[in-house]
C-alpha positions in Angstrom: -30.1 -7.5 -6.4 -27.4 -7.7 -9.1 -24.0 -9.5 -8.7 -22.3 -6.1 -8.5 -24.5 -5.2 -5.6 -23.6 -8.4 -3.8 -19.9 -7.8 -4.5 -20.1 -4.3 -3.0 -21.7 -5.7 0.2 -19.1 -8.4 0.5 -16.3 -5.9 0.0 -17.8 -3.6 2.6 -18.3 -6.5 5.0 -14.8 -7.7 4.6 -13.5 -4.2 5.2 -15.8 -3.9 8.3 -14.4 -7.2 9.6 -10.8 -6.0 9.5 -11.7 -2.5 10.9 -13.9 -3.8 13.7 -11.4 -6.3 15.0 -8.7 -3.8 15.3 -11.1 -1.0 16.3 -12.1 -3.0 19.4 -8.6 -3.0 20.8 -8.1 0.7 19.9 -11.4 1.6 21.6 -10.4 -0.1 24.8 -6.9 1.4 24.7 -8.5 4.9 24.3 -7.0 5.4 20.9 -10.2 5.5 18.9 -9.2 8.5 16.8 -5.9 6.9 15.7 -7.4 5.2 12.5 -8.8 8.5 11.4 -5.5 10.2 11.9 -3.6 7.5 10.0 -6.1 7.5 7.1 -5.3 11.2 6.7 -1.6 10.8 7.2 -1.2 8.1 4.4 -2.7 10.4 1.7 0.7 11.9 0.8 2.1 8.4 0.6 -0.7 7.3 -1.8 -0.1 10.4 -3.9 3.6 9.7 -4.0 3.2 6.1 -5.0 0.7 7.2 -7.7 3.1 9.7 -9.1 5.9 7.1 -9.2 3.9 4.1 -10.6 0.7 5.6 -12.1 -1.4 3.2 -10.0 -3.5 3.7 -6.9 -5.0 0.3 -6.1 -2.1 -2.0 -6.6 -0.3 -4.0 -3.9 2.6 -1.6 -4.3 0.4 1.3 -3.4 -0.9 -0.5 -0.3 2.6 -1.4 0.8 4.1 2.0 0.1 1.3 3.9 1.7 1.3 1.6 4.7 5.0 2.2 5.1 4.4 5.9 5.0 1.6 5.6 7.6 3.9 3.6 9.9 6.5 6.3 9.6 3.9 8.9 10.5 2.7 6.9 13.5 6.3 6.5 14.6 6.7 10.3 14.3 3.6 10.8 16.4 4.8 8.3 19.0 8.1 10.1 19.2 6.5 13.5 19.6 4.1 12.1 22.3 7.0 10.6 24.3 8.9 13.9 24.4 6.4 15.0 27.0 6.4 18.4 25.3 2.8 18.0 24.0 0.0 15.6 24.9 -1.3 12.8 22.7 -4.3 14.8 21.5 -2.0 17.8 20.6 0.4 15.5 18.8 -2.4 14.1 16.6 -3.7 17.7 15.9 -0.2 18.8 14.9 1.1 16.0 12.8 -1.8 14.4 10.9 -3.8 17.4 9.6 -0.6 18.8 8.2 0.1 15.6 6.4 -3.4 15.4 5.0 -3.1 18.9 3.8 0.1 18.0 2.0 -1.7 15.1 0.3 -4.6 17.3 -0.8 -2.1 19.8 -2.3 -0.4 16.9 -4.1 -3.7 15.7 -5.6 -4.7 19.2 -6.6 -1.3 20.0 -8.2 -0.2 16.7 -9.7 -3.1 14.2 -9.8 -6.3 16.2 -10.4 -8.4 14.8 -13.2 -6.4 11.6 -13.4 -7.2 8.3 -11.6 -7.2 9.9 -8.1 -9.2 13.0 -7.2 -10.5 14.8 -4.1 -13.9 13.1 -4.2 -12.4 9.6 -4.2 -9.9 10.6 -1.5 -12.6 12.0 0.8 -15.6 9.8 0.1 -14.1 6.7 -1.5 -15.4 4.9 -4.6 -16.7 1.5 -3.4 -19.5 1.9 -5.9 -17.1 1.3 -8.8 -15.2 -1.5 -7.0 -16.8 -4.3 -9.1 -15.6 -2.6 -12.3 -11.9 -2.6 -11.4 -10.9 -6.2 -12.0 -7.8 -8.3 -12.4 -7.5 -11.7 -14.2 -7.3 -14.6 -11.7 -6.9 -17.9 -13.4 -8.7 -16.5 -16.4 -11.6 -15.1 -14.4 -12.0 -11.3 -13.8 -12.1 -10.7 -10.1 -12.5 -7.2 -8.5 -9.2 -6.1 -7.2 -10.9 -4.5 -4.1 -12.2 -7.9 -3.2 -8.7 -9.4 -3.2 -7.3 -6.6 -1.2 -10.0 -6.3 1.4 -10.2 -10.1 1.6 -6.5 -10.3 2.2 -6.7 -7.6 4.8 -9.6 -9.4 6.6 -7.8 -12.7 6.7 -4.5 -11.1 7.8 -6.3 -9.2 10.6 -8.1 -12.4 11.8 -4.8 -14.2 11.9 -3.1 -11.3 13.7 -5.8 -11.3 16.4 -5.8 -15.1 16.8 -2.1 -15.5 16.9 -1.5 -12.6 19.3 -4.7 -12.9 21.3 -3.0 -13.3 24.7 -0.5 -10.4 24.4 -3.1 -8.2 22.7 -5.6 -8.8 25.5 -3.1 -8.4 28.3 -1.5 -5.2 26.9 -4.9 -3.7 26.3 -6.2 -4.1 29.9 -2.9 -4.0 31.8 0.2 -2.8 29.7 2.5 -2.9 32.7 1.6 -6.5 33.5 2.0 -7.5 29.8 5.5 -6.0 29.8 6.6 -7.5 33.1 5.1 -10.9 32.2 7.2 -11.2 29.1 4.3 -10.7 26.7 6.1 -7.7 25.0 3.3 -5.3 25.4 5.2 -2.5 23.7 6.1 -4.6 20.7 2.5 -5.7 20.4 1.4 -2.1 20.5 3.7 -1.2 17.6 2.5 -4.2 15.7 -1.1 -3.1 16.3 -0.3 0.3 14.9 1.3 -1.2 11.8 -1.9 -3.3 11.3 -4.1 -0.3 11.7 -2.0 1.6 9.2 -2.3 -1.2 6.6 -6.1 -1.6 7.0 -6.5 2.2 7.0 -4.9 2.3 3.5 -7.3 -0.5 2.3 -10.3 1.3 3.8 -9.1 4.6 2.3 -9.4 3.2 -1.2 -12.9 2.0 -0.6 -14.6 4.5 1.7 -12.3 7.5 1.7 -10.8 9.4 4.7 -14.0 10.6 6.3 -15.7 7.3 6.9 -12.6 5.3 7.9 -13.2 6.2 11.6 -16.8 5.0 11.3 -15.7 1.5 10.2 -13.0 1.3 12.9 -14.8 2.7 15.9 -18.7 2.6 15.7 -19.2 -1.1 15.3 -16.8 -1.7 18.2 -18.5 1.0 20.3 -21.9 -0.6 19.5 -20.7 -4.1 20.5 -19.2 -2.8 23.7 -22.6 -1.7 24.9 -24.1 -5.2 24.4 -21.2 -7.6 25.0 -19.4 -8.4 28.2 -16.3 -10.3 27.3 -13.7 -9.1 24.8 -14.2 -12.1 22.4 -17.9 -11.6 22.3 -17.4 -7.8 21.8 -15.2 -8.4 18.7 -17.5 -11.0 17.2 -20.5 -8.7 17.7 -18.6 -5.7 16.2 -17.9 -7.8 13.1 -21.6 -8.7 12.9 -22.6 -5.1 13.2 -20.3 -4.2 10.4 -21.8 -6.8 8.1 -25.4 -5.8 9.0 -24.6 -2.1 8.4 -23.0 -3.0 5.0 -26.1 -4.9 3.8 -28.7 -2.6 5.2 -26.8 0.6 4.3 -26.3 -0.6 0.7 -29.9 -1.4 0.3 -30.9 2.0 1.7 -28.4 3.8 -0.6 -30.1 2.1 -3.6 -33.6 3.1 -2.4 -32.7 6.7 -1.6 -30.1 7.1 -4.5 -27.4 8.2 -2.0 -23.7 7.6 -1.4 -23.1 4.0 -0.5 -20.2 4.5 2.0 -22.1 7.4 3.5 -25.3 5.5 3.9 -23.5 2.5 5.4 -21.8 4.8 7.9 -25.1 6.4 8.8 -26.6 2.9 9.3 -23.8 2.0 11.6 -24.5 5.1 13.6 -28.2 4.2 13.8 -27.3 0.7 15.0 -25.2 2.3 17.8 -28.2 4.5 18.8 -30.4 1.4 18.8 -27.9 -0.5 21.0 -27.6 2.6 23.3 -31.4 2.8 23.7 -31.7 -0.9 24.3 -29.0 -0.7 27.0 -30.6 2.3 28.7 -34.1 0.6 28.7 -32.6 -2.6 30.1 -30.8 -0.6 32.8 -33.9 1.2 33.8 -36.0 -2.0 33.9 -33.4 -3.7 36.1 -33.5 -0.8 38.6 -37.3 -0.6 38.7 -38.9 -2.3 41.8 
C-alpha cells in the first residue's frame, strides 16, 4: 500500500468521524435526510465562491458554502414552521431546486475548469493526496487539513455540548424547560451539519454524503445500547468501511467513494443479520 493510499484512507476515516458523530444525533431526531439535502443545497454556494475566487477547496470556499448552506437550512426551517407544508415537502421543494441551480451554474460557468459535474456528484477523493499546500516547508494534502479540522471541531462540539445535545435529542421540551436551550442547540447542530456537508461534498460528492452521515450511525444503533457507545461504534464503522472499501476499490478498479459507501451498506446488512439472529436465538426455548 502506497503512502497515497494510506492518505486516502485517513481522509475518508476523518470524514467518517465527523459525519458519524453528527449523523447519530440526526438519526435519533428523525432528520436523517437533512445532510443529503444540505449537500445539494450548498452546491450553488460552492459555484458562487468558485466564480468569485477561482478556488474550490480553500477555507474561503468552505466558509462561504457553509454560510450558504446555513441560509438554506434557515429557509427550510421557516417554511416548515409556517405549517403550510410538512417537513418532507419543505425538503422536496427547497433543496432540489437549489441543487438544480448549482448544476446549471456548473454547466454554464464552470464546465471544464476545476469543478465539473463528475466531481460534484461523485467527489474526487482519489486525487486528494495530489492537492497539497506547504506547511512548514512540507507538502500536506489540503483535504487532510480540512477533514482533520472538521473531525476535531465535531468532536469538540459533541463533547462540549454533550448534555444539551443528549437532552434535546430525546426530549426537546425538557431541554428547553430545563434551561439547556434545546432550540439553540438544534440550530448549532444544523450549522455543524452544513459545515461538515461542505467538507464531505469536496471529497465524496453529493450522492454519497448521506451514506457517511447516516449508514454508520444506523449500523451502530442496531448493535449499541447507549448513545455514547452508539456514536463510538458509528465512528469505528466509518473507519472500517474506509479501509476495507478502499482496498476493494483497488482490487476491482472501481470508484473509491462508491466502494466505501457500498462497504458501509454491507456492514449495515451484516449488523442487521447479526441482530436478527441474536433476537431469534433469545426467543428460542
